PASEBA-1860 file (N, C-alpha, C; in nm, 3 decimals):
! residues 157
1> XXXXXXXX> 0.619/10.671/3.308/0.664/10.532/3.315/0.587/10.447/3.214 ~ 0.455/10.466/3.209/0.375/10.388/3.116/0.417/10.416/2.972 ~ 0.446/10.541/2.943/0.487/10.579/2.809/0.620/10.511/2.772 ~ 0.713/10.508/2.867/0.843/10.444/2.845/0.825/10.295/2.815 ~ 0.745/10.227/2.894/0.721/10.084/2.875/0.656/10.058/2.740 ~ 0.559/10.141/2.703/0.490/10.123/2.575/0.586/10.143/2.458 ~ 0.668/10.247/2.463/0.764/10.272/2.355/0.866/10.158/2.348 ~ 0.914/10.113/2.463/1.010/10.003/2.466/0.951/9.876/2.404
9> XXXXXXXX> 0.826/9.845/2.440/0.760/9.725/2.388/0.742/9.734/2.236 ~ 0.698/9.848/2.187/0.675/9.865/2.043/0.806/9.850/1.967 ~ 0.912/9.913/2.015/1.043/9.901/1.948/1.094/9.758/1.949 ~ 1.079/9.690/2.061/1.125/9.552/2.070/1.046/9.460/1.978 ~ 0.915/9.475/1.976/0.830/9.390/1.891/0.859/9.413/1.744 ~ 0.877/9.538/1.703/0.905/9.564/1.561/1.042/9.513/1.521 ~ 1.140/9.517/1.612/1.271/9.464/1.576/1.267/9.313/1.560 ~ 1.187/9.244/1.642/1.175/9.099/1.628/1.105/9.063/1.499
17> XXXXXXXX> 0.997/9.132/1.468/0.925/9.103/1.344/1.010/9.137/1.223 ~ 1.092/9.240/1.231/1.179/9.276/1.120/1.281/9.166/1.096 ~ 1.330/9.102/1.201/1.425/8.993/1.186/1.360/8.873/1.119 ~ 1.235/8.846/1.150/1.165/8.732/1.091/1.147/8.747/0.941 ~ 1.128/8.869/0.891/1.098/8.891/0.751/1.215/8.954/0.677 ~ 1.337/8.931/0.727/1.456/8.986/0.668/1.488/8.924/0.533 ~ 1.432/8.810/0.502/1.466/8.738/0.379/1.398/8.795/0.255 ~ 1.345/8.916/0.261/1.282/8.978/0.145/1.386/9.012/0.039
25> XXXXXXXX> 1.511/9.036/0.079/1.616/9.071/-0.015/1.666/8.944/-0.082 ~ 1.711/8.955/-0.209/1.763/8.836/-0.275/1.892/8.788/-0.209 ~ 1.909/8.657/-0.206/2.030/8.599/-0.150/2.142/8.603/-0.254 ~ 2.263/8.627/-0.208/2.378/8.631/-0.297/2.459/8.504/-0.279 ~ 2.493/8.440/-0.387/2.575/8.321/-0.382/2.708/8.350/-0.450 ~ 2.808/8.271/-0.416/2.938/8.288/-0.479/2.934/8.248/-0.625 ~ 3.040/8.278/-0.695/3.048/8.246/-0.836/3.104/8.106/-0.861 ~ 3.120/8.030/-0.755/3.175/7.896/-0.771/3.075/7.807/-0.844
33> XXXXXXXX> 3.123/7.722/-0.933/3.031/7.629/-0.999/2.983/7.523/-0.899 ~ 2.876/7.456/-0.934/2.822/7.350/-0.849/2.930/7.245/-0.827 ~ 2.939/7.197/-0.704/3.044/7.102/-0.671/2.985/6.968/-0.630 ~ 3.045/6.865/-0.684/3.015/6.729/-0.643/3.139/6.676/-0.572 ~ 3.119/6.597/-0.469/3.230/6.542/-0.392/3.217/6.391/-0.396 ~ 3.330/6.323/-0.411/3.330/6.178/-0.410/3.350/6.132/-0.267 ~ 3.248/6.070/-0.208/3.254/6.026/-0.069/3.303/5.883/-0.058 ~ 3.289/5.826/0.059/3.331/5.688/0.082/3.246/5.594/-0.002
41> XXXXXXXX> 3.303/5.484/-0.040/3.238/5.384/-0.125/3.194/5.443/-0.257 ~ 3.269/5.543/-0.306/3.243/5.608/-0.435/3.101/5.664/-0.447 ~ 3.047/5.717/-0.337/2.916/5.781/-0.338/2.936/5.927/-0.374 ~ 2.858/5.975/-0.470/2.865/6.115/-0.512/2.788/6.201/-0.411 ~ 2.857/6.302/-0.352/2.797/6.388/-0.251/2.779/6.530/-0.305 ~ 2.676/6.597/-0.254/2.655/6.739/-0.285/2.644/6.815/-0.153 ~ 2.682/6.942/-0.155/2.666/7.027/-0.037/2.539/7.110/-0.051 ~ 2.458/7.109/0.055/2.337/7.192/0.061/2.332/7.258/0.198
49> XXXXXXXX> 2.262/7.371/0.205/2.243/7.442/0.331/2.100/7.423/0.377 ~ 2.083/7.392/0.503/1.950/7.375/0.561/1.933/7.476/0.672 ~ 1.835/7.565/0.657/1.810/7.672/0.753/1.669/7.660/0.810 ~ 1.650/7.720/0.924/1.515/7.736/0.976/1.481/7.643/1.089 ~ 1.356/7.604/1.092/1.297/7.531/1.203/1.315/7.381/1.190 ~ 1.441/7.337/1.201/1.477/7.196/1.203/1.564/7.172/1.326 ~ 1.578/7.047/1.365/1.655/7.014/1.485/1.801/7.060/1.473 ~ 1.864/7.034/1.357/2.006/7.067/1.340/2.028/7.136/1.205
57> XXXXXXXX> 2.005/7.268/1.198/2.032/7.338/1.072/2.183/7.342/1.046 ~ 2.220/7.359/0.920/2.362/7.369/0.887/2.390/7.331/0.744 ~ 2.519/7.310/0.716/2.564/7.266/0.584/2.575/7.114/0.587 ~ 2.517/7.051/0.488/2.518/6.905/0.482/2.580/6.858/0.351 ~ 2.668/6.760/0.361/2.718/6.688/0.244/2.638/6.560/0.237 ~ 2.549/6.553/0.140/2.456/6.440/0.131/2.475/6.369/-0.002 ~ 2.440/6.241/-0.007/2.446/6.171/-0.136/2.357/6.241/-0.238 ~ 2.402/6.245/-0.362/2.326/6.314/-0.467/2.189/6.252/-0.488
65> XXXXXXXX> 2.170/6.130/-0.442/2.040/6.063/-0.456/1.941/6.104/-0.346 ~ 1.988/6.175/-0.243/1.901/6.218/-0.133/1.799/6.319/-0.181 ~ 1.680/6.311/-0.124/1.577/6.411/-0.149/1.561/6.499/-0.027 ~ 1.465/6.587/-0.033/1.444/6.681/0.077/1.399/6.610/0.205 ~ 1.323/6.503/0.192/1.280/6.426/0.310/1.400/6.361/0.376 ~ 1.491/6.306/0.296/1.613/6.244/0.350/1.697/6.350/0.422 ~ 1.706/6.469/0.364/1.783/6.577/0.425/1.723/6.618/0.558 ~ 1.592/6.637/0.562/1.526/6.675/0.687/1.544/6.566/0.793
73> XXXXXXXX> 1.540/6.441/0.752/1.561/6.330/0.845/1.704/6.332/0.898 ~ 1.801/6.362/0.812/1.941/6.371/0.855/1.961/6.483/0.956 ~ 1.880/6.587/0.946/1.889/6.702/1.037/1.806/6.681/1.163 ~ 1.756/6.563/1.187/1.679/6.536/1.307/1.531/6.565/1.294 ~ 1.488/6.606/1.175/1.347/6.633/1.152/1.310/6.778/1.181 ~ 1.189/6.815/1.141/1.144/6.953/1.165/1.106/6.974/1.311 ~ 1.113/7.098/1.356/1.065/7.134/1.489/0.913/7.141/1.488 ~ 0.853/7.144/1.606/0.707/7.156/1.615/0.657/7.286/1.552
81> XXXXXXXX> 0.744/7.388/1.553/0.704/7.519/1.501/0.722/7.532/1.351 ~ 0.770/7.427/1.283/0.796/7.434/1.139/0.666/7.440/1.060 ~ 0.669/7.520/0.956/0.555/7.530/0.863/0.592/7.451/0.738 ~ 0.554/7.325/0.735/0.596/7.234/0.629/0.523/7.253/0.497 ~ 0.421/7.336/0.495/0.350/7.359/0.369/0.412/7.473/0.288 ~ 0.522/7.530/0.338/0.583/7.645/0.271/0.736/7.638/0.275 ~ 0.792/7.520/0.255/0.937/7.503/0.253/0.988/7.559/0.120 ~ 1.099/7.631/0.126/1.155/7.694/0.005/1.292/7.636/-0.026
89> XXXXXXXX> 1.315/7.614/-0.155/1.448/7.577/-0.204/1.496/7.691/-0.292 ~ 1.612/7.746/-0.257/1.669/7.855/-0.336/1.790/7.800/-0.409 ~ 1.782/7.808/-0.541/1.889/7.756/-0.626/1.997/7.860/-0.648 ~ 2.112/7.817/-0.696/2.223/7.908/-0.722/2.186/8.016/-0.824 ~ 2.094/7.987/-0.913/2.053/8.085/-1.015/1.942/8.177/-0.964 ~ 1.921/8.181/-0.832/1.821/8.264/-0.764/1.677/8.215/-0.784 ~ 1.659/8.100/-0.846/1.525/8.043/-0.860/1.477/7.997/-0.723 ~ 1.353/8.030/-0.689/1.294/7.990/-0.562/1.183/7.890/-0.591
97> XXXXXXXX> 1.192/7.774/-0.529/1.093/7.667/-0.550/1.022/7.640/-0.418 ~ 0.889/7.644/-0.421/0.810/7.615/-0.302/0.778/7.465/-0.301 ~ 0.800/7.403/-0.185/0.772/7.260/-0.169/0.673/7.243/-0.054 ~ 0.564/7.171/-0.080/0.462/7.147/0.021/0.481/7.006/0.077 ~ 0.565/6.996/0.180/0.595/6.867/0.240/0.473/6.814/0.315 ~ 0.393/6.902/0.370/0.272/6.861/0.440/0.178/6.784/0.346 ~ 0.164/6.834/0.224/0.080/6.767/0.125/0.139/6.631/0.087 ~ 0.273/6.625/0.076/0.339/6.498/0.047/0.311/6.396/0.158
105> XXXXXXXX> 0.317/6.442/0.282/0.292/6.351/0.395/0.149/6.298/0.391 ~ 0.054/6.383/0.350/-0.086/6.340/0.342/-0.111/6.245/0.226 ~ -0.051/6.273/0.110/-0.084/6.198/-0.011/0.019/6.093/-0.052 ~ 0.147/6.116/-0.013/0.253/6.026/-0.056/0.293/6.048/-0.202 ~ 0.247/6.157/-0.262/0.276/6.188/-0.402/0.418/6.241/-0.416 ~ 0.510/6.159/-0.468/0.650/6.199/-0.481/0.672/6.308/-0.584 ~ 0.573/6.334/-0.669/0.585/6.442/-0.768/0.589/6.578/-0.699 ~ 0.543/6.587/-0.574/0.545/6.714/-0.500/0.686/6.750/-0.452
113> XXXXXXXX> 0.776/6.652/-0.450/0.913/6.674/-0.402/1.005/6.707/-0.518 ~ 1.097/6.800/-0.496/1.190/6.846/-0.598/1.327/6.788/-0.569 ~ 1.398/6.734/-0.670/1.534/6.683/-0.645/1.627/6.796/-0.601 ~ 1.715/6.766/-0.510/1.810/6.866/-0.462/1.929/6.877/-0.558 ~ 1.988/6.996/-0.564/2.104/7.021/-0.647/2.216/7.077/-0.560 ~ 2.341/7.067/-0.604/2.451/7.122/-0.525/2.433/7.272/-0.504 ~ 2.457/7.316/-0.380/2.447/7.458/-0.348/2.308/7.505/-0.313 ~ 2.210/7.417/-0.313/2.073/7.457/-0.276/2.069/7.506/-0.132
121> XXXXXXXX> 1.984/7.604/-0.106/1.955/7.651/0.029/1.810/7.614/0.056 ~ 1.788/7.531/0.156/1.654/7.487/0.191/1.614/7.561/0.319 ~ 1.500/7.631/0.313/1.453/7.710/0.426/1.320/7.653/0.475 ~ 1.318/7.613/0.601/1.196/7.564/0.666/1.147/7.676/0.758 ~ 1.042/7.748/0.717/0.997/7.863/0.797/0.922/7.821/0.922 ~ 0.909/7.916/1.013/0.834/7.894/1.136/0.689/7.938/1.121 ~ 0.609/7.896/1.214/0.466/7.927/1.209/0.438/8.059/1.279 ~ 0.318/8.109/1.260/0.273/8.231/1.327/0.270/8.208/1.478
129> XXXXXXXX> 0.239/8.087/1.519/0.235/8.056/1.663/0.373/8.077/1.725 ~ 0.479/8.049/1.649/0.615/8.070/1.700/0.642/8.218/1.722 ~ 0.604/8.301/1.628/0.622/8.446/1.642/0.541/8.497/1.761 ~ 0.417/8.448/1.774/0.332/8.488/1.885/0.395/8.449/2.019 ~ 0.449/8.329/2.028/0.509/8.285/2.155/0.633/8.366/2.187 ~ 0.709/8.409/2.086/0.824/8.495/2.111/0.780/8.630/2.166 ~ 0.675/8.686/2.108/0.624/8.816/2.154/0.571/8.803/2.297 ~ 0.501/8.695/2.327/0.450/8.673/2.462/0.567/8.661/2.560
137> XXXXXXXX> 0.673/8.594/2.519/0.792/8.583/2.605/0.855/8.718/2.632 ~ 0.858/8.804/2.532/0.915/8.938/2.549/0.827/9.021/2.642 ~ 0.696/9.011/2.623/0.603/9.083/2.710/0.621/9.036/2.854 ~ 0.637/8.906/2.872/0.659/8.851/3.007/0.786/8.910/3.069 ~ 0.895/8.914/2.991/1.021/8.968/3.041/1.008/9.116/3.076 ~ 0.939/9.191/2.992/0.917/9.333/3.020/0.834/9.349/3.147 ~ 0.732/9.265/3.165/0.648/9.272/3.285/0.731/9.246/3.411 ~ 0.825/9.154/3.401/0.912/9.125/3.516/0.999/9.246/3.549
145> XXXXXXXX> 1.055/9.307/3.445/1.140/9.425/3.465/1.060/9.539/3.526 ~ 0.941/9.564/3.474/0.855/9.671/3.527/0.816/9.640/3.672 ~ 0.786/9.514/3.700/0.749/9.474/3.836/0.863/9.499/3.933 ~ 0.984/9.464/3.894/1.100/9.488/3.979/1.119/9.637/4.001 ~ 1.103/9.715/3.895/1.117/9.861/3.906/1.014/9.919/4.002 ~ 0.888/9.877/3.988/0.780/9.928/4.074/0.804/9.886/4.219 ~ 0.844/9.761/4.241/0.871/9.715/4.377/0.988/9.790/4.439 ~ 1.093/9.814/4.359/1.208/9.889/4.410/1.166/10.031/4.447
153> XXXXX> 1.083/10.092/4.366/1.035/10.228/4.393/0.946/10.229/4.518 ~ 0.863/10.127/4.533/0.771/10.117/4.648/0.849/10.102/4.778 ~ 0.953/10.018/4.779/1.028/9.992/4.902/1.124/10.105/4.937 ~ 1.149/10.196/4.845/1.233/10.311/4.875/1.159/10.411/4.963 ~ 1.031/10.409/4.960/0.951/10.505/5.038/0.968/10.486/5.184
END
């Protein structure tokens, strides 16, 4: 029984960690050229994708004048688990740009922020504490299952 639980836990933990680091492969984008959209009041809009630890990830049509802070604000802001010192912008040409929003918040230096372009994918990663809490949650669930199994076996006697 102990061997089964140990093997189950190891397989579950490695599958979760593998999902977290799945972004090692290059992202593929379509061959469509960058698109600008004319919004209400003749505002030029661009489409960007926002992924990761934000309140509302998704595809956003934002004014071309918006920056990454405006985008994060539109998405309800970062989650507590967000790692703001390692935000990534992936451009259509596969260029990856690291943005340290935490440093911007401390200094107010706008040179740290990169203008957004149509088709950008912005990734706000999670912290190590988030991964740890997920693993603790899985261990808790496994402990409950094992406890039920042991109690069921005990009461069968």
